[in-house]
C-alpha positions in Angstrom: -204.8 121.8 -66.4 -206.0 118.5 -67.7 -204.7 116.8 -70.9 -207.0 114.6 -72.9 -205.3 111.3 -73.7 -206.4 108.3 -75.8 -205.4 104.9 -74.6 -205.6 101.5 -76.4 -206.0 98.4 -74.2 -206.4 94.8 -75.1 -209.5 92.9 -73.8 -207.9 91.6 -70.7 -206.6 95.0 -69.5 -209.8 96.7 -70.5 -212.0 94.3 -68.5 -209.7 94.5 -65.5 -209.8 98.3 -65.6 -213.5 98.5 -66.1 -214.2 96.1 -63.2 -211.7 97.9 -60.9 -213.4 101.2 -61.7 -216.9 99.8 -61.2 -216.0 98.4 -57.8 -214.9 101.9 -56.7 -217.8 103.7 -58.3 -215.5 105.6 -60.7 -215.2 106.1 -64.4 -212.5 104.4 -66.3 -210.7 107.7 -66.7 -210.8 108.3 -63.0 -209.5 104.7 -62.4 -206.5 105.4 -64.7 -205.8 108.6 -62.8 -206.0 106.8 -59.5 -203.7 104.0 -60.6 -201.2 106.6 -61.8 -201.4 108.5 -58.5 -200.7 105.2 -56.6 -197.7 104.6 -58.8 -196.5 108.2 -58.3 -196.7 107.7 -54.5 -194.6 104.6 -54.6 -192.1 106.5 -56.8 -191.9 109.2 -54.1 -193.8 111.8 -56.2 -196.5 113.3 -53.9 -199.5 115.3 -55.0 -198.1 118.5 -53.5 -195.7 118.9 -56.4 -198.7 119.2 -58.7 -200.0 122.1 -56.7 -199.4 125.4 -58.6 -197.9 127.0 -55.5 -194.7 125.0 -56.1 -194.2 127.0 -59.3 -193.3 129.9 -57.1 -190.6 128.1 -55.1 -187.2 129.6 -55.9 -188.5 132.7 -57.7 -187.4 135.1 -55.0 -184.0 135.3 -53.4 -183.2 136.7 -50.0 -180.1 138.3 -48.6 -179.5 135.5 -46.2 -180.9 137.4 -43.2 -183.2 135.7 -40.7 -186.4 137.5 -41.7 -188.7 135.0 -39.9 -186.7 135.3 -36.7 -186.5 139.1 -36.8 -189.8 139.9 -38.4 -190.5 142.7 -35.9 -187.4 144.6 -37.0 -188.8 144.6 -40.6 -192.4 145.3 -39.7 -191.9 147.8 -37.0 -188.4 149.2 -37.6 -187.1 148.0 -34.2 
């Protein structure tokens, strides 16, 4: 999901951002997203956490048995 955001910049920041975006062939909006992504990487927040699959982590609980190691027992009743 994307959120629309309005941003106010002074002349210096706007011209820097516009030039930075132009050099990369990107829109100003994409340039802002790219800069935020770079900062998130340096903060240790990788893109994988934005993947919806991570919402499923922790929703199911096991009984502690080694299902992956003993999958044949569960699949074939061995």
